C-alpha positions as CSV (number, residue, x, y, z in Angstrom):
1,M,101.3,103.0,167.0
2,V,103.1,99.9,165.6
3,I,102.2,98.6,162.3
4,P,101.1,95.0,162.7
5,K,103.4,92.6,161.1
6,E,100.6,90.8,159.0
7,V,99.9,94.3,157.4
8,L,103.4,94.7,156.6
9,S,103.5,91.1,155.2
10,D,100.6,91.7,152.9
11,Y,101.9,94.8,151.5
12,K,105.3,92.9,151.0
13,E,103.8,90.1,149.3
14,L,102.1,92.5,146.8
15,F,105.1,94.4,146.3
16,E,107.4,91.4,145.6
17,K,104.8,89.9,143.2
18,A,104.8,93.2,141.1
19,N,108.7,93.2,141.2
20,K,108.9,89.4,140.2
21,L,106.6,90.1,137.1
22,V,108.7,93.1,136.1
23,E,112.4,91.5,136.7
24,E,112.0,87.8,136.0
25,E,108.7,87.1,134.1
26,S,108.5,89.8,131.6
27,S,111.5,88.2,129.8
28,S,109.1,85.5,128.7
29,D,106.5,87.7,127.2
30,P,105.6,86.8,123.8
31,P,106.4,89.4,120.9
32,T,102.6,89.7,120.3
33,D,102.1,90.9,123.9
34,P,105.5,92.4,124.8
35,Y,104.0,94.3,127.8
36,R,101.9,91.6,129.3
37,S,103.9,91.2,132.6
38,H,104.2,94.9,132.9
39,Y,100.6,95.3,132.7
40,K,100.1,92.8,135.4
41,A,102.7,94.3,137.7
42,R,101.1,97.6,137.2
43,D,97.5,96.4,138.2
44,V,99.2,94.6,141.5
45,L,100.9,98.2,142.0
46,L,97.7,100.1,141.4
47,D,95.9,97.6,144.3
48,L,99.0,98.4,146.7
49,K,98.6,102.2,146.1
50,K,95.0,102.3,146.8
51,Q,95.5,100.4,150.2
52,L,98.2,102.5,151.1
53,D,96.2,105.8,150.3
54,D,93.4,104.6,152.2
55,Q,95.8,103.9,155.3
56,L,97.0,107.4,155.2
57,I,93.5,108.8,155.0
58,S,92.5,106.7,157.9
59,M,95.6,107.7,159.9
60,R,95.4,111.4,159.2
61,A,91.7,111.3,160.4
62,S,93.3,110.3,163.7
63,E,94.7,113.5,164.8
64,E,96.7,111.9,167.6
65,V,98.9,109.8,164.9
66,E,99.4,112.6,162.3
67,G,103.0,113.2,161.9
68,C,104.0,110.0,163.4
69,D,106.8,107.6,162.5
70,E,104.2,105.2,161.0
71,E,102.7,107.8,158.9
72,L,106.1,108.6,157.3
73,V,106.6,104.8,156.7
74,F,103.4,104.5,154.9
75,K,104.3,107.7,152.8
76,S,107.6,106.2,152.0
77,M,106.0,102.8,150.7
78,L,103.6,105.0,148.8
79,G,106.6,106.7,147.2
80,F,108.3,103.7,146.2
81,V,105.1,102.5,144.8
82,C,104.5,105.7,142.5
83,R,108.1,105.6,141.6
84,D,107.7,102.0,140.1
85,L,104.5,102.7,138.4
86,G,106.2,105.7,136.8
87,R,108.8,103.6,135.5
88,I,106.3,101.0,134.2
89,Y,104.0,103.7,132.5
90,I,107.1,105.0,130.8
91,Y,108.3,101.5,129.9
92,T,104.8,100.7,128.3
93,E,105.1,103.9,126.4
94,E,102.5,106.0,128.5
95,S,104.9,108.6,129.5
96,S,102.5,111.3,130.4
97,E,100.9,109.0,132.8
98,G,104.3,107.8,134.2
99,E,105.4,111.5,134.7
100,K,102.3,112.0,137.0
101,F,103.3,109.0,139.3
102,L,107.2,110.3,139.4
103,N,105.9,113.7,140.4
104,R,103.4,112.4,143.0
105,C,106.5,110.5,144.4
106,L,108.4,113.8,144.6
107,E,105.7,115.6,146.1
108,L,105.3,112.8,148.9
109,M,109.1,112.6,149.4
110,E,110.1,116.4,149.1
111,P,109.6,117.1,152.8
112,H,111.4,113.9,153.8
113,K,114.3,113.7,151.3
114,K,116.9,114.1,153.9
115,L,115.4,111.2,156.1
116,V,116.3,107.4,155.9
117,E,112.7,106.8,154.7
118,G,112.7,109.3,151.9
119,I,116.2,109.5,150.3
120,I,115.9,106.5,148.1
121,P,112.5,106.9,146.4
122,Y,113.1,110.8,145.8
123,I,116.4,110.1,144.1
124,G,115.1,107.3,142.2
125,A,112.1,109.4,141.2
126,V,114.4,112.1,140.0
127,N,116.5,109.9,137.8
128,E,113.6,108.3,136.2
129,L,112.0,111.9,135.6
130,S,115.2,113.4,134.1
131,I,114.9,110.6,131.6
132,V,111.4,111.8,130.6
133,L,112.5,115.5,130.4
134,G,115.7,114.5,128.4
135,S,113.3,112.9,125.9
136,R,111.6,116.1,125.4
137,Q,114.9,117.9,125.1
138,E,114.2,119.7,128.4
139,Y,117.7,119.1,129.1
140,K,118.2,122.1,131.4
141,A,115.2,121.3,133.5
142,A,116.4,117.8,133.9
143,A,119.9,118.9,135.1
144,E,118.5,121.3,137.7
145,L,116.4,118.4,138.9
146,L,119.5,115.9,139.1
147,L,121.5,118.7,140.9
148,K,118.8,118.9,143.7
149,A,119.0,115.2,143.9
150,E,122.8,115.5,144.2
151,I,122.5,118.1,147.0
152,S,120.2,115.8,148.9
153,Y,122.4,112.9,148.6
154,I,125.6,114.8,149.8
155,E,123.5,116.3,152.7
156,F,122.3,112.8,153.6
157,K,125.7,111.2,153.5
158,E,127.0,113.9,155.8
159,S,124.4,113.1,158.4
160,G,125.7,109.7,158.7
161,N,122.4,108.0,158.5
162,V,121.6,104.7,156.6
163,A,119.0,104.7,154.0
164,L,116.1,102.4,154.1
165,A,115.3,100.2,151.3
166,V,112.2,99.2,150.3
167,V,112.5,95.7,151.7
168,D,113.4,97.5,155.2
169,L,110.1,99.2,155.0
170,Y,108.1,96.1,154.9
171,S,110.1,94.4,157.8
172,P,109.6,95.0,161.2
173,P,112.0,97.4,163.3
174,D,113.9,94.5,164.8
175,E,114.6,92.6,161.2
176,L,115.9,95.6,159.1
177,A,118.3,94.6,156.3
178,T,119.9,98.1,156.3
179,A,122.8,97.0,153.9
180,A,120.2,96.6,151.1
181,G,119.5,100.5,151.4
182,A,122.9,101.8,151.6
183,K,123.9,100.0,148.3
184,E,120.8,100.9,146.6
185,L,121.3,104.7,147.5
186,E,125.0,104.5,146.1
187,N,123.8,102.9,142.9
188,L,121.1,105.6,142.5
189,Y,123.6,108.4,142.9
190,T,125.9,106.9,140.5
191,L,123.0,107.0,138.0
192,C,122.4,110.5,139.0
193,C,125.8,111.2,137.8
194,F,125.5,109.5,134.7
195,Y,122.4,111.2,133.8
196,L,123.8,114.7,134.9
197,A,126.9,114.0,132.3
198,Q,124.3,113.5,129.5
199,M,122.4,116.6,130.3
200,Y,125.5,118.8,130.7
201,G,126.5,117.5,127.3
202,H,123.3,118.6,125.7
203,I,123.4,122.1,127.3
204,G,127.0,122.7,126.2
205,E,128.7,122.3,129.2
206,P,131.5,119.6,128.2
207,E,133.8,120.1,131.1
208,K,131.1,119.2,133.4
209,S,129.8,116.5,131.4
210,A,133.6,115.0,131.7
211,Q,133.8,115.4,135.3
212,C,130.4,113.7,135.9
213,C,131.4,110.8,133.4
214,H,134.5,110.5,135.6
215,R,132.6,110.5,138.7
216,T,130.3,107.9,137.3
217,L,133.2,105.7,136.3
218,H,135.0,106.2,139.7
219,R,131.9,105.1,141.7
220,Q,131.4,102.2,139.6
221,L,134.9,101.0,140.4
222,Q,134.4,102.1,144.2
223,F,131.3,99.9,144.5
224,K,132.1,97.1,142.1
225,S,129.0,97.9,140.1
226,Y,130.5,97.7,136.5
227,D,130.7,95.5,133.4
228,A,134.6,95.3,132.6
229,I,134.1,95.8,129.1
230,D,131.5,98.6,129.1
231,F,133.8,100.3,131.8
232,A,136.8,100.1,129.6
233,L,134.9,101.4,126.4
234,N,133.5,104.2,128.3
235,T,136.9,105.2,130.0
236,A,138.4,105.0,126.8
237,T,135.8,107.2,125.2
238,L,136.2,109.8,127.9
239,S,140.0,110.0,127.4
240,Q,139.2,111.3,124.0
241,Y,137.6,114.2,125.2
242,Y,140.8,115.2,127.4
243,L,142.7,114.5,124.1
244,G,140.7,117.2,122.2
245,K,141.7,119.6,125.1
246,E,145.2,118.6,125.0
247,R,145.3,117.3,128.4
248,F,147.3,114.4,127.9
249,K,148.1,113.5,131.4
250,E,144.2,112.9,132.1
251,A,143.7,111.4,128.7
252,R,146.5,108.7,129.4
253,H,145.2,107.9,132.9
254,H,141.9,107.0,131.6
255,L,143.3,105.0,128.9
256,A,145.5,103.0,131.3
257,A,142.6,102.4,133.4
258,A,140.6,101.0,130.4
259,T,143.5,98.9,129.6
260,I,144.0,97.6,133.3
261,I,140.3,96.6,133.7
262,M,140.4,94.8,130.2
263,S,143.5,92.7,131.2
264,E,142.1,91.7,134.6
265,H,138.9,90.8,132.9
266,E,140.7,88.6,130.4
267,L,142.0,86.5,133.3
268,N,138.5,85.6,134.7
269,M,136.0,86.1,131.8
270,L,136.0,82.2,130.6
271,Q,134.4,80.0,133.6
272,P,134.5,76.2,133.7
273,E,130.6,76.1,133.4
274,M,130.6,77.8,130.1
275,N,130.0,75.9,126.9
276,E,132.1,76.0,123.8
277,Q,129.8,78.6,122.0
278,Q,129.6,81.0,125.1
279,R,133.5,80.8,125.6
280,S,134.0,81.6,121.7
281,D,131.4,84.5,122.1
282,Y,133.1,86.1,125.3
283,T,136.5,85.8,123.3
284,E,135.2,87.4,120.3
285,T,133.6,90.4,122.3
286,F,136.9,90.8,124.2
287,R,138.9,90.9,121.3
288,H,136.6,93.2,119.5
289,R,136.5,95.8,122.4
290,Y,140.2,95.3,123.2
291,A,141.0,96.4,119.6
292,D,138.8,99.7,120.2
293,V,140.8,100.6,123.3
294,A,144.1,100.1,121.1
295,R,142.5,102.2,118.4
296,C,142.2,105.0,121.4
297,W,145.7,104.5,122.3
298,A,146.8,105.0,119.0
299,K,144.8,108.2,118.7
300,Y,146.4,109.4,121.8
301,G,149.9,108.9,120.3
302,L,149.0,110.4,117.0
303,H,147.3,113.6,118.7
304,L,150.5,114.1,120.9
305,L,152.7,113.9,117.9
306,Q,150.4,116.4,115.9
307,S,150.4,119.0,118.9
308,S,154.1,118.6,119.6
309,K,154.5,119.5,115.8
310,E,152.1,122.4,116.1
311,R,153.7,123.7,119.1
312,L,157.2,123.4,117.6
313,L,156.1,125.4,114.5
314,Q,154.5,128.2,116.6
315,D,157.9,128.8,118.3
316,D,159.1,131.3,115.7
317,D,156.3,133.6,116.7
318,E,156.9,134.9,120.3
319,E,153.4,135.9,120.6
320,Q,151.7,132.7,119.5
321,Q,154.2,131.0,122.0
322,E,153.0,133.2,124.9
323,Q,149.5,132.2,124.0
324,V,150.6,128.6,124.2
325,T,152.3,128.9,127.3
326,Q,149.2,130.6,129.0
327,A,146.9,127.8,127.7
328,T,149.2,125.4,129.3
329,H,149.4,127.1,132.5
330,A,145.5,127.5,132.6
331,T,145.2,123.5,132.0
332,K,147.6,122.9,134.7
333,Q,145.5,125.2,137.1
334,L,142.5,123.4,136.0
335,T,144.0,120.0,136.2
336,L,145.3,120.8,140.0
337,A,141.7,122.1,140.9
338,A,139.8,119.2,139.5
339,H,142.4,116.5,140.6
340,E,139.7,114.3,141.8
341,D,137.7,114.6,138.6
342,Y,140.0,112.5,136.4
343,R,142.0,110.1,138.6
344,F,141.1,106.5,139.6
345,A,143.0,106.5,143.0
346,D,142.1,102.9,143.8
347,L,143.9,101.9,140.5
348,D,147.6,101.4,140.2
349,L,148.3,102.7,136.6
350,T,152.0,103.5,137.1
351,A,153.3,100.6,134.8
352,C,150.9,101.2,132.1
353,E,151.1,105.0,132.1
354,S,155.1,104.9,131.9
355,R,154.7,103.1,128.5
356,V,154.1,106.7,126.8
357,S,155.1,110.2,127.8
358,C,152.3,112.8,128.3
359,D,154.6,115.6,127.6
360,Y,155.0,117.3,124.3
361,C,157.8,115.8,122.0
362,L,160.7,118.1,121.5
363,T,163.3,116.2,119.6
364,F,163.4,113.1,117.0
365,D,164.1,110.8,120.0
366,D,161.1,111.9,122.0
367,A,158.7,111.6,118.7
368,K,160.3,108.2,117.8
369,L,159.2,106.6,121.2
370,V,155.5,107.8,120.6
371,F,155.6,106.8,117.1
372,H,156.7,103.0,117.9
373,F,154.0,103.0,120.7
374,V,151.3,104.2,118.2
375,N,152.5,101.4,115.7
376,E,152.4,98.7,118.4
377,W,148.7,99.6,119.2
378,L,147.7,99.8,115.6
379,D,149.1,96.2,115.1
380,V,146.7,95.2,118.0
381,A,143.9,96.8,116.1
382,K,144.8,95.5,112.8
383,D,145.0,91.9,114.2
384,Y,141.2,92.2,114.8
385,Y,139.7,94.4,111.9
386,K,140.4,92.6,108.8
387,A,140.0,94.1,105.4
388,E,137.9,91.1,104.2
389,T,135.3,91.5,107.0
390,E,135.7,95.2,108.3
391,A,136.8,97.3,105.2
392,T,136.0,100.5,106.7
393,E,137.6,100.2,109.9
394,Y,140.5,98.4,108.5
395,A,140.9,101.3,106.3
396,K,140.9,103.9,108.9
397,I,143.8,102.1,110.7
398,I,146.0,102.1,107.7
399,Q,145.3,105.7,107.3
400,D,146.5,106.1,111.1
401,Y,149.7,104.3,110.2
402,A,150.4,106.8,107.4
403,E,149.6,109.7,109.5
404,A,152.0,108.3,112.2
405,Y,154.8,108.4,109.3
406,E,153.8,111.9,108.6
407,H,154.5,113.1,112.0
408,I,157.6,111.3,112.5
409,A,159.0,112.7,109.3
410,F,158.5,116.1,110.5
411,F,161.1,115.3,113.4
412,E,163.5,113.6,111.3
413,E,166.6,115.9,110.7
414,Q,167.9,113.8,107.7
415,P,166.3,114.6,104.4
416,E,166.7,111.4,103.0
417,N,165.1,109.6,106.1
418,Q,162.5,112.2,105.6
419,A,162.0,111.2,102.1
420,K,161.9,107.5,103.0
421,M,159.4,108.2,105.8
422,Q,157.0,109.8,103.3
423,K,157.5,107.0,100.6
424,R,156.3,104.8,103.5
425,R,153.4,107.0,104.2
426,A,152.5,107.1,100.6
427,K,152.8,103.0,100.4
428,F,150.4,102.3,103.2
429,L,147.6,104.5,101.0
430,E,148.4,103.0,97.9
431,D,148.1,99.6,99.2
432,L,144.7,100.5,100.6
433,L,143.8,102.1,97.4
434,D,144.6,98.7,95.7
435,L,142.0,97.0,98.0
436,L,139.2,99.4,97.7
437,D,136.6,99.9,95.0
438,P,136.0,103.7,94.8
439,M,132.2,102.9,93.8
440,F,131.7,101.6,97.4
441,Y,134.3,103.6,99.4
442,L,134.7,106.8,97.5
443,K,135.1,109.0,100.6
444,I,138.1,106.9,101.9
445,C,139.7,106.7,98.4
446,R,139.6,110.4,97.9
447,E,141.3,110.9,101.4
448,C,144.0,108.3,100.3
449,W,144.4,110.0,96.8
450,Y,144.8,113.4,98.3
451,V,147.3,112.3,101.2
452,A,149.3,110.0,98.9
453,G,149.6,113.0,96.5
454,T,150.8,115.2,99.3
455,A,153.1,112.6,100.5
456,H,154.8,112.2,97.0
457,A,155.0,115.9,96.8
458,A,156.7,116.2,100.0
459,V,159.2,113.5,98.7
460,L,159.8,115.8,95.4
461,D,160.8,118.8,97.8
462,V,163.5,116.7,99.6
463,R,164.7,115.6,96.3
464,L,164.7,119.0,94.8
465,D,166.6,120.5,97.7
466,S,169.1,117.7,97.5
467,M,169.6,118.6,93.8
468,K,170.1,122.2,94.4
469,A,173.2,121.5,96.8
470,Q,175.0,120.1,93.5
471,Q,176.2,122.1,90.6
472,S,174.5,119.5,88.2
473,P,172.0,116.8,88.8
474,T,172.8,113.3,88.0
475,P,170.6,111.3,85.6
476,E,169.3,109.2,88.5
477,Q,168.4,112.3,90.6
478,V,166.4,113.5,87.8
479,K,164.7,110.0,87.4
480,R,163.9,110.1,91.2
481,I,162.7,113.7,91.0
482,N,160.1,112.9,88.0
483,Q,158.9,109.7,89.7
484,A,158.0,111.7,92.8
485,A,156.1,114.4,90.8
486,L,154.4,112.0,88.6
487,K,153.3,109.8,91.3
488,A,152.0,112.9,93.2
489,I,150.4,114.2,89.9
490,K,148.5,110.6,89.5
491,H,146.9,110.8,92.9
492,F,145.9,114.4,92.7
493,E,144.3,114.2,89.3
494,S,142.4,111.0,90.7
495,F,141.1,113.2,93.5
496,V,140.0,115.9,91.2
497,K,138.3,113.7,88.7
498,S,136.1,112.0,91.5
499,Y,134.6,115.6,91.8
500,L,133.9,116.3,88.2
501,A,130.6,116.2,87.1
502,S,131.7,114.5,83.9
503,P,135.3,112.8,84.3
504,T,135.8,113.2,80.4
505,V,135.6,117.0,80.5
506,N,139.0,118.7,80.1
507,D,138.9,122.6,79.6
508,G,136.1,124.1,81.2
509,E,135.4,121.1,83.4
510,Q,132.3,121.3,85.7
511,W,132.7,120.4,89.4
512,K,129.8,118.5,91.2
513,S,127.1,120.7,92.7
514,N,126.9,119.2,96.0
515,M,130.3,119.7,97.4
516,D,130.9,121.4,100.9
517,M,133.2,124.2,101.5
518,E,136.0,121.8,102.8
519,E,135.6,119.7,99.7
520,V,135.8,122.8,97.6
521,R,139.0,123.9,99.2
522,L,140.8,120.7,99.0
523,M,139.8,120.7,95.1
524,L,141.6,124.2,95.0
525,Y,144.5,123.1,96.7
526,A,144.6,120.0,94.5
527,H,144.5,122.0,91.3
528,F,147.2,124.2,92.8
529,H,149.5,121.2,93.7
530,I,149.0,119.6,90.1
531,G,150.1,123.0,88.5
532,R,153.1,123.3,90.7
533,L,154.3,119.7,90.2
534,Y,153.9,119.8,86.3
535,Y,156.1,122.9,86.7
536,K,158.7,121.0,88.7
537,L,159.0,118.3,86.2
538,I,162.6,118.1,84.6
539,S,162.8,117.5,80.8
540,G,165.2,117.8,78.1
541,Q,162.8,117.5,75.4
542,P,161.3,120.7,74.3
543,Q,157.9,118.8,73.0
544,Q,157.6,117.1,76.6
545,Q,158.5,120.5,78.4
546,L,155.8,122.3,76.3
547,E,153.1,119.7,77.2
548,Q,154.3,120.1,80.9
549,L,154.0,123.8,80.8
550,Q,150.7,123.8,79.2
551,Q,149.2,121.4,81.7
552,C,150.6,123.7,84.4
553,L,149.0,126.8,82.8
554,R,145.6,125.0,82.4
555,Y,145.6,123.9,86.2
556,Y,146.6,127.3,87.5
557,K,144.0,129.1,85.2
558,R,141.3,126.7,86.4
559,F,142.4,127.3,90.1
560,T,142.1,131.2,89.6
561,E,138.7,130.7,88.1
562,A,137.6,128.6,90.9
563,C,138.8,130.7,93.6
564,G,136.6,133.5,92.0
565,E,133.5,131.2,91.9
566,H,134.0,130.0,95.6
567,M,135.3,133.1,97.4
568,D,134.6,131.7,100.9
569,A,136.5,128.6,100.3
570,S,139.4,130.3,98.8
571,K,139.9,132.9,101.6
572,P,142.7,131.1,103.6
573,M,144.7,130.8,100.2
574,H,146.3,134.3,100.0
575,G,149.8,132.8,99.4
576,E,148.9,130.3,96.9
577,I,146.7,132.9,94.8
578,S,149.7,135.2,94.8
579,V,152.1,132.4,93.7
580,V,149.6,131.5,90.8
581,R,149.2,135.2,89.8
582,E,152.8,135.6,89.1
583,M,153.1,132.1,87.4
584,L,150.2,133.2,84.9
585,E,152.2,136.3,83.8
586,L,155.3,134.1,83.6
587,L,154.1,130.8,81.9
588,P,152.9,132.3,78.7
589,L,156.5,133.7,78.2
590,K,158.2,130.2,78.9
591,I,155.6,128.6,76.5
592,V,156.4,130.8,73.6
593,T,160.3,130.5,74.2
594,V,159.9,126.6,74.3
595,K,157.7,126.8,71.0
596,R,160.4,128.9,69.5
597,R,162.9,126.1,70.2
598,L,160.6,123.5,68.3
599,E,160.3,125.8,65.1
């Protein structure tokens, strides 16, 4: 039996009518009737579905044609119709009805999913159904369904056959447009990988999620089915996952891919037929997203410096160093085993990757190269994010500049240069504080106060170490020491006051009741730092020295009381608690001695 051309033509006309309603005419639907075209398409497809159901019933009534090729073609057509009906019902917020049609499609195509007529509607229905399951938080069930579709795709590809698209089914055998089916199948599997990545993320399988994300991006490149800016953003975002795992080679590779794709896009994004507004919009979008990729590059460099610093600090502990070595070895093994899961083999990224190392920094010279690299990308980001228009994002960039100076100061061997870098770190934050109103940007201001205080305290330590190397300090040295201490005290006290229930309260101050554990811990550290800083101040005047010692005593007492009130937050602070206990025994004696000098 051969399906008559006129029958195929009638079916094709209905299918194309429904498709045009959804793909073209729906964009003109009024806000008061947003689903008008979808409802019309649904009615057309329901009519087509009835005709196909009737045709199958008629064919099955004739035993001699049961199971023939023509029956499979009709079943495949019905599968496509049920898939599209499922999509429409879900779009029009009738998910349960849509789910029924998708399951009907799977029921029809399950026995034929490895055949050219069945693979596309099968995987298409699985993809749509995974969205429905995901919306109900049935992530594991969705992942299992998608994995079955993936296996079917792999087995079908191994067969060497070419999938049939719906247009092929409506064409006579001598007029098949098989290229459409091959392309549609690849696009469907790319979507399958994307949805798998989401489901793995939800069920706590981040490595598998990352692999599926990369596979999605790789396939988009391979089949040229990507939007350049979306591809770059998604690739840069994936780099941050690898960064969190200290897999710097993989992170760098993805950022390089994002940069290359953006650069290529910039050359071709403005077309002659565009009007001035369109050109302006495209340019603005490009600058915005390129700035976002730049920020990801900066985060890469900052994380590399931070990890290098932590690694060097662990070198003194052989056991810890052995753990680091084992972890690095395990990462290398994982990288080798999953090489295809992070590389874009079709892109030449050598030049872009060679701009920055993916190895830990061991010396100042190593770190300096990464430091300058970070600053270059932060400059790009700051060129787009302005304080006047994007204050929050601008603030984050300035904080990144400050963090870069913190890291490079660690690698610097000359104490005086260390102090200069810490002062530069503080200056970035102080300039930012001058711009921001704490009433609207309190969280950022708190971060700046605390870190600026830490930076000036670091400068103080350098100055004190330098003074100890001499028999007697010069007046200039004393002045610089006190300046560093007072600046640090000012910032830490601003931080503390921002958490007081009543900023005018002094002794017996009450902290705000809605602080989380990390905020409480930082408050404890701030009190410890302020007490220490007051103690480090140098004064030849007994009255001033007495006031400084009393302030030190006040903050140390409050620190001890607060540690008792917040036991969980103070658990990691054994060293600080021990120091303060000793000082609380020493300070009253020193205060008495100074008072005697005033009598």
